[in-house]
C-alpha positions in Angstrom: -32.0 59.8 83.6 -31.0 56.5 85.3 -29.8 53.5 83.4 -32.8 51.4 84.3 -35.1 54.1 82.9 -33.1 54.3 79.7 -33.2 50.6 79.2 -37.0 50.6 79.8 -37.5 53.4 77.2 -35.3 51.7 74.6 -37.1 48.4 75.0 -40.5 50.1 74.8 -39.4 51.7 71.5 -38.2 48.3 70.3 -41.5 46.7 71.3 -43.5 49.3 69.4 -41.2 48.9 66.4 -41.9 45.1 66.3 -45.6 45.7 66.7 -45.6 48.2 63.8 -43.7 45.9 61.5 -46.2 43.1 62.4 -49.1 45.4 61.6 -47.7 46.5 58.3 -46.7 42.9 57.4 -50.3 41.7 58.1 -51.6 44.2 55.5 -49.1 43.7 52.7 -48.4 40.4 50.9 -46.9 39.9 47.4 -49.2 38.1 45.0 -48.0 35.5 42.4 -48.4 36.9 38.9 -49.1 33.6 37.2 -51.5 31.9 39.6 -53.1 35.0 41.0 -52.8 33.5 44.5 -50.9 34.9 47.5 -47.8 32.8 48.2 -48.2 30.0 50.7 -52.0 29.9 50.6 -52.9 33.6 50.9 -55.4 33.5 53.8 -52.7 32.6 56.3 -50.3 35.3 55.1 -52.7 38.0 54.1 -55.2 38.3 56.8 -58.4 36.3 57.3 -59.7 35.3 53.9 -57.1 37.3 52.1 -59.6 40.0 51.6 -58.9 43.4 50.2 -58.1 44.8 46.8 -55.1 44.5 44.6 -52.8 47.3 43.7 -49.9 47.4 41.1 -46.3 48.1 41.5 -44.3 47.5 38.3 -44.8 43.9 37.0 -46.0 42.6 40.4 -49.3 42.8 42.2 -49.5 44.0 45.8 -52.2 42.5 47.9 -53.7 44.7 50.6 -55.7 42.8 53.1 -58.3 44.0 55.6 -57.0 43.3 59.1 -59.3 43.6 62.1 -58.6 46.3 64.6 -58.9 43.6 67.3 -55.2 42.9 66.5 -54.2 46.2 68.0 -54.6 45.3 71.7 -52.6 42.1 71.2 -49.8 44.1 69.5 -49.8 46.5 72.4 -49.6 43.6 74.8 -46.6 42.1 73.0 -45.0 45.5 72.9 -45.4 45.8 76.7 -43.8 42.4 77.1 -40.8 43.5 75.1 -40.6 46.7 77.1 -40.6 45.0 80.5 -38.6 41.9 79.5 -35.6 42.8 81.7 -37.6 43.9 84.8 -40.0 41.0 84.9 -38.7 38.3 82.5 -41.3 35.6 83.0 -44.3 37.9 83.1 -43.0 39.6 80.0 -42.7 36.4 78.1 -46.2 35.3 79.1 -47.6 38.7 78.1 -45.7 38.5 74.8 -46.9 34.9 74.1 -50.6 36.0 74.7 -50.1 39.0 72.5 -48.5 37.0 69.7 -51.1 34.2 70.0 -54.0 36.7 69.9 -52.5 38.4 66.9 -52.2 35.1 65.1 -55.8 34.3 66.0 -57.0 37.5 64.5 -54.8 37.9 61.5 -53.5 34.3 60.8 -50.2 36.0 59.9 -46.7 34.8 60.5 -43.9 37.3 60.2 -41.8 39.7 62.3 -44.1 39.2 65.3 -42.1 36.1 66.1 -39.1 38.3 66.9 -41.0 39.5 70.0 -40.9 35.9 71.4 -37.1 35.7 70.8 -36.6 39.1 72.5 -38.5 38.0 75.7 -36.9 34.5 75.9 -33.4 35.8 76.0 -33.7 37.8 79.3 -35.2 34.7 81.0 -32.2 32.6 79.9 -29.7 35.2 81.1 -31.2 36.1 84.5 -33.0 33.0 85.7 -32.1 29.4 86.4 -33.2 27.0 83.7 -35.8 25.2 85.9 -37.7 28.5 86.6 -38.5 29.3 83.0 -38.1 26.3 80.6 -41.6 25.1 81.3 -43.0 28.4 79.9 -41.7 27.4 76.4 -44.7 25.1 76.3 -46.8 28.3 75.5 -45.3 28.2 72.0 -47.6 25.3 71.0 -50.9 27.2 71.7 -49.3 30.3 70.1 -48.8 28.5 66.8 -52.2 26.7 67.0 -53.9 30.1 67.4 -53.0 30.8 63.7 -55.2 27.8 62.7 -58.3 28.6 64.8 -60.6 28.5 61.7 -59.2 25.2 60.3 -60.2 21.7 60.9 -58.6 20.1 64.0 -56.7 23.4 64.4 -54.7 22.6 61.4 -53.4 19.3 62.7 -53.8 17.9 59.2 -51.8 20.6 57.6 -48.1 19.8 57.3 -47.4 23.5 57.3 -48.4 23.6 61.0 -45.5 21.5 62.0 -43.1 23.6 60.0 -44.4 26.7 61.7 -44.0 25.0 65.1 -40.4 24.1 64.3 -39.8 27.7 63.2 -41.3 29.1 66.4 -39.3 26.8 68.6 -36.1 27.7 66.6 -36.8 31.4 67.2 -37.1 30.6 71.0 -34.2 28.2 71.2 -31.6 30.3 69.4 -31.5 33.1 72.0 -31.5 30.4 74.7 -28.4 28.8 73.2 -26.7 32.1 72.9 -27.6 33.0 76.5 -26.4 29.6 77.9 -23.2 29.9 76.0 -22.6 33.3 77.4 -23.5 32.2 80.9 -21.2 29.1 80.7 -18.3 31.3 79.5 -19.0 33.8 82.3 -19.1 31.1 84.9 -15.9 29.6 83.6 -14.2 33.0 83.9 -15.6 33.4 87.4 -14.4 30.0 88.5 -11.0 30.7 87.1 -10.8 34.1 88.9 -12.0 32.4 92.1 -9.3 29.8 91.8 -6.7 32.5 91.3 -8.0 34.4 94.3 -7.9 31.3 96.5 -4.4 30.5 95.3 -3.2 34.0 96.0 -4.9 34.0 99.4 -3.3 30.6 100.2 0.1 31.9 99.2 -0.4 35.0 101.3 -1.4 32.9 104.3 1.8 30.8 103.9 3.9 34.0 103.7 2.3 35.4 106.9 2.7 32.0 108.6 6.4 32.0 107.8 6.8 35.6 109.0 4.9 34.9 112.3 6.9 31.8 112.9 10.2 33.4 112.2 9.5 36.5 114.4 7.2 35.3 117.2 8.6 31.8 117.3 12.2 33.0 117.6 11.2 35.4 120.4 9.4 32.8 122.4 12.3 30.4 121.9 14.7 33.0 123.3 12.3 33.7 126.3 12.1 30.0 127.0 15.9 29.6 126.8 16.6 32.6 129.0 14.1 31.5 131.6 15.8 28.1 131.6 19.2 29.6 132.1 17.9 31.8 134.9 16.4 28.7 136.6 19.7 26.9 136.2 21.6 29.7 137.8 19.1 29.8 140.7 19.6 26.0 141.2 23.3 26.5 141.4 23.0 29.3 143.9 20.6 27.2 145.9 23.1 24.3 145.9 25.9 26.7 147.0 23.8 27.7 150.0 23.1 31.2 148.7 19.6 32.7 149.5 17.1 32.4 146.6 13.7 34.0 146.6 11.0 31.3 146.0 8.9 33.9 144.2 11.6 34.5 141.6 12.0 30.8 141.0 8.2 30.4 140.6 8.0 33.3 138.3 10.8 32.1 136.1 9.2 28.6 136.0 5.9 30.1 135.0 7.6 32.1 132.2 9.3 29.1 130.9 6.2 27.0 130.9 4.0 29.7 129.4 6.5 30.5 126.6 7.0 26.8 125.9 3.2 26.2 125.7 2.7 29.3 123.6 5.4 28.2 121.2 3.9 24.7 120.8 0.4 26.2 120.2 1.9 28.7 117.7 3.5 25.9 115.7 0.2 23.9 115.8 -1.8 26.8 114.7 0.5 27.8 111.9 0.7 24.2 110.8 -3.0 24.4 109.8 -2.1 26.9 107.1 -0.1 24.2 105.3 -2.7 21.4 105.6 -4.4 20.5 102.3 -8.1 21.0 102.2 -10.1 18.2 103.8 -7.2 17.0 106.0 -8.1 16.6 109.7 -6.9 19.5 111.8 -5.1 19.4 115.1 -7.3 20.1 118.2 -7.5 23.8 119.1 -7.4 25.3 122.6 -10.7 25.2 124.5 -12.1 25.7 128.0 -10.4 22.4 129.0 -7.2 24.4 129.1 -8.6 27.1 131.4 -7.1 25.6 134.5 -3.6 25.6 132.9 -4.0 29.2 131.9 -5.1 30.3 135.3 -2.5 28.1 137.0 0.3 29.8 135.1 -0.9 33.2 136.1 -1.3 32.2 139.7 2.3 30.8 139.7 3.4 34.2 138.6 1.7 35.8 141.7 -1.6 36.8 140.2 -4.8 36.4 142.2 -7.4 34.8 140.0 -10.7 33.0 141.0 -12.6 30.8 138.6 -16.3 30.1 139.0 -17.6 27.4 136.8 -19.0 23.9 136.9 -17.5 21.8 134.1 -20.2 19.1 134.3 -22.9 21.9 133.8 -21.2 23.2 130.6 -22.1 20.0 128.7 -20.9 19.4 125.1 -20.0 22.7 123.5 -19.6 23.4 119.8 -15.9 23.5 118.9 -16.2 27.1 117.7 -17.9 28.3 120.9 -15.4 26.4 123.1 -12.4 27.9 121.3 -13.8 31.4 121.2 -14.6 31.3 124.9 -11.1 30.3 125.8 -9.5 33.0 123.6 -11.8 35.6 125.1 -10.8 34.6 128.7 -7.2 34.5 127.7 -7.2 38.0 126.2 -9.2 39.4 129.1 -6.8 38.0 131.6 -3.9 39.4 129.6 -5.5 42.8 129.7 -5.9 42.5 133.5 -2.2 41.6 133.9 -1.1 44.5 131.7 -3.5 47.3 132.8 -4.9 46.4 136.3 -1.7 46.2 138.3 -2.0 43.8 141.2 -5.8 43.6 141.0 -7.7 40.4 141.7 -9.6 38.9 138.8 -12.7 36.6 138.7 -13.6 34.4 135.7 -17.1 33.2 135.5 -18.3 30.7 132.9 -22.0 29.9 132.8 -24.0 27.7 130.5 -27.5 28.9 129.6 -29.9 26.9 127.4 -29.2 29.1 124.4 -25.8 30.6 125.1 -22.5 30.4 126.9 -21.8 33.4 129.1 -18.2 34.4 129.9 -17.4 37.1 132.4 -14.0 38.4 133.5 -14.0 41.1 136.2 -11.2 42.7 138.2 -11.2 45.0 141.2 -8.5 47.3 139.8 -8.7 51.1 139.5 -10.4 50.9 136.1 -10.1 53.6 133.5 -12.0 56.8 133.3 -12.0 56.6 129.5 -11.8 53.1 128.0 -9.8 53.0 124.8 -10.4 49.8 122.9 -7.3 48.3 121.3 -6.7 45.3 119.0 -7.4 42.9 121.8 -10.9 44.0 122.6 -11.7 44.4 118.8 -10.5 40.9 118.3 -12.8 39.6 121.0 -15.7 41.4 119.5 -15.0 39.9 116.1 -14.7 36.4 117.5 -18.1 36.8 119.2 -19.7 38.4 116.2 -18.6 35.6 113.9 -20.8 33.3 116.1 -23.7 35.7 116.4 -22.7 36.8 119.9 -21.5 40.0 121.5 -18.9 41.3 123.9 -19.5 44.2 126.3 -16.7 45.9 128.3 -17.4 48.5 130.9 -16.8 49.6 134.5 -17.8 47.3 137.3 -20.2 48.2 140.1 -17.4 47.9 142.7 -14.7 49.4 140.5 -12.4 47.9 137.9 -13.5 46.6 134.6 -16.0 43.9 133.6 -15.9 42.0 130.3 -19.2 40.2 129.5 -19.5 37.9 126.5 -22.4 35.9 125.3 -21.9 33.2 122.7 -25.0 31.6 121.2 -24.7 27.8 121.4 -27.5 26.8 118.9 -26.5 29.3 116.2 -22.9 28.2 116.4 -23.5 24.5 116.4 -22.7 24.3 112.6 -19.8 26.7 112.7 -16.3 25.1 112.3 -13.4 26.6 114.2 -11.0 28.8 112.3 
């Protein structure tokens, strides 16, 4: 048996128990020995008119009233409300209020039936926002007035009416207070845990930033230094009249420039981890750096064509601009690593609803494409903006990477 079914059965049993107590209580009322009247006026607490016959128990008299069987449907209705209070809280409270009000109208009896109202108010206070159920508490007024249907002005001249109304409201407010206190405590614990989680995540980000800076930053610094030393040696050889290959000089210059730019970008990116919340961030790489990226690769001897019209791209959201540049950067890196001396073509096209990026090469391609971290990273970047990345063989050979980044959907996305 599932947990929801067990809860339903337990609440159904609880609702029937409350209904049974209410039915029994409407039949039995203790009678005062000296006055011969039922306490608190008799008719209200012993059924309509306080009819029935007396019976004796020791020195006290037991009053047995005649209660109409019309009360039974109302008791079953309030029992159903108690049974379904966790599944449909608001509907259960309304059903219970109608059942209690109808029972009061038939029997004019106050007693354990009020417990049903408290039982159905509590789930609303626990599971729903206050604004969605607080207005339903206004049903308590007609519920109490139903017990005074046969009186003048619905008992408005009877001071007991107001005491009963206060009692009914107290029955309803008490579980609300308990629920609100529990909810407040639960939310406070949740906020505390969330703060701990954010603090732990921030500390972990700082640790990763330090590790990346120490490892990658050191390596890039060494590469830059070694390239600078090699260029210095070539300059000395050129000054001494020794033959120097211009391709070697251009390659070393490209290595030094690329490593220096990468080191500067790494420091800028890692610096974001240390910025307090709300502080302005440094500008991130975008398509405005595409020419620098392609120029560095061309200086290293790579053949790369770029097809784009900057004025047609228009104003791009920062997240799309950054993601497009990173996708092109990773795709060209894959061409350099896996496509040999192949020629690459970069196409950037702006459509009304999306930015299309395509990187194709005329290399040998691969019979079986194995996606590594680079392609997965590109897919994740595109997916975070609601876009997609497809990688497959080109019509004339080689590989083609096709990415579509929605512009409208990403307009509200901040770069990460």
